[in-house]
N, C-alpha and C positions, 0 to 999 in steps of 0.2 A: 167213520174211519176211512182214510183215503190212502192207503198203501197201495202201491202199484205192484203188478206183478213182478216188474223189474227190479223194484228195491227189495221184494220179499226173497227173491231168488239169489240176488246179491248177499243177502244177510244170512241166507242158508248155507251158501258157498263158503261166506267168512267163517261160518261156525262148524263146517265139516271137515272131517280128517279120516284116514284110512285106520283100522284096527285090524287085529287078530281076534277071530271071535272064539270065545270058549263056552263050552256046554253049560246047560242050566237045566234044573229038575224044577218044574212047575207043578205041583200037584192039583191046583185049583184051574189050571188052565182047560177051557172046554174043548178046544182045537189045539191038538198036538202040533200041526203045521205052524202055528204062531211062535212056537219055542225060538226058531231063529230070530224072529224079531225082537224078543225079550233079551236073547243071548247077545245080539248085536248092540241093543242099547245099553247093556250092561258093560260090556267090553269096551264100547267108545266113550264109556262115562257119559251119556246123553244126559242132558238137561231135561228133556220130554220126550214123549212118543206121541206122535201125532197119527191119528188112526180113524176110520170110519167103522172099524171092524169091531162089531159089538161083542165077540168073545174076547177082543182085548179091553174094549170099554169098560166091561164089567169089574174088571180088576181093580179100577181105579187109579192104582200105582203099583209098581213092581220094583222092589228094592229102593223105596223112596224115589223112583222116577215117575212123575205123574203122567199118566195116559191120558191124552186129551183128543176132543173132537177139533178139527179144524178152527171151527168157531171159537171155541174155548181157548185154542192156542193163541189165535190172534188177539182175543181179548186180553190174555195173559200179558203176554209179550211185546204186543204193537198197540197198545190201547193209548199210547200217547202221540201217535203219528195221524 
């Protein structure tokens, strides 16, 4: 995989947008501070959450939004580059 940092940042900027965050309740969340990450992803209609946080990664997904490590994200969305 030869995706440059510049290419990756350009893609992220193209896919990003602002949104109003709504609150969410996640009973299985081990770290309540991570609620804002899940609420932001849900409000923004995120296609994926990329994190190294084990408290998020153990969820695997949230409301059909996959929670991926950076390596898994790159493999899934940039495997053809």
